[in-house]
C-alpha positions as CSV (number, residue, x, y, z in Angstrom):
1,M,0.8,6.0,-30.8
2,S,1.6,9.7,-30.8
3,L,-0.1,12.8,-29.6
4,K,0.4,16.4,-30.7
5,I,1.1,18.8,-27.8
6,N,-2.0,20.8,-28.8
7,D,-4.2,17.8,-28.3
8,I,-3.3,17.1,-24.6
9,G,-6.3,19.1,-23.4
10,L,-8.7,17.1,-25.6
11,L,-7.1,13.8,-24.4
12,E,-7.6,14.9,-20.8
13,K,-11.2,15.8,-21.5
14,L,-11.9,12.4,-23.1
15,I,-10.2,10.5,-20.3
16,K,-12.3,12.3,-17.7
17,E,-15.5,11.7,-19.7
18,Y,-14.7,8.0,-20.1
19,S,-13.8,7.7,-16.4
20,S,-16.9,9.3,-15.2
21,I,-19.0,6.9,-17.2
22,N,-17.0,3.7,-16.7
23,I,-15.3,3.9,-13.3
24,N,-17.2,4.2,-10.0
25,N,-15.8,5.3,-6.7
26,E,-15.7,1.8,-5.3
27,Q,-13.3,0.8,-8.1
28,T,-10.8,3.6,-7.1
29,K,-10.5,2.5,-3.5
30,K,-7.3,0.7,-2.7
31,V,-7.8,-2.5,-0.6
32,I,-5.1,-3.4,1.8
33,N,-5.3,-6.9,3.3
34,V,-4.1,-6.6,6.9
35,D,-3.1,-9.7,8.9
36,T,-3.8,-8.3,12.3
37,L,-4.1,-5.2,14.5
38,I,-1.3,-4.7,17.1
39,H,-0.9,-2.1,19.7
40,A,2.3,-0.1,20.3
41,H,3.1,-2.0,23.5
42,E,3.1,-5.2,21.5
43,W,5.7,-4.0,19.0
44,T,8.7,-5.6,20.7
45,T,11.5,-7.8,19.4
46,E,10.5,-10.6,21.7
47,I,6.9,-10.7,20.3
48,L,7.9,-10.2,16.7
49,S,11.0,-12.3,16.5
50,P,9.1,-15.5,15.6
51,L,8.3,-13.9,12.3
52,D,12.0,-14.4,11.4
53,H,11.3,-18.2,11.2
54,M,8.6,-17.5,8.5
55,E,11.2,-16.2,6.1
56,P,12.0,-16.0,3.2
57,F,9.0,-13.9,2.1
58,G,8.0,-13.8,-1.5
59,K,5.2,-14.6,-3.9
60,Q,4.0,-17.8,-2.2
61,N,4.8,-16.5,1.3
62,E,3.9,-12.9,1.7
63,E,5.4,-10.8,4.4
64,P,2.8,-10.2,7.2
65,L,1.2,-6.7,7.3
66,F,0.2,-5.2,10.7
67,V,-1.8,-2.2,11.6
68,L,-0.7,0.1,14.5
69,Q,-3.9,1.8,15.4
70,D,-4.0,5.2,17.2
71,T,-0.2,5.5,16.8
72,I,1.7,8.6,15.8
73,I,5.0,8.0,13.9
74,K,7.5,10.7,14.8
75,S,10.4,9.4,12.7
76,V,11.5,6.6,10.4
77,E,14.9,5.0,10.4
78,K,16.4,2.2,8.3
79,V,17.5,-0.7,10.5
80,G,19.5,-3.7,9.2
81,T,20.6,-4.6,5.7
82,K,17.3,-5.4,4.0
């Protein structure tokens, strides 16, 4: 498939028209399945270390996903070799 540079505007218009008819707002929302809510004071090595025994994570054993509610992240640093 090829597209002439002059037809990009038309393509954009057609995509927007198609989307407005065939895609609703509910379909555009990303769903994130969270395992549990934890609070900042619970985010310690002692509490989270049992997760190491659940490895390796992959397709059949997904890595757990947590939510830190009402938390402000001031910086991010890479720790470890993963």
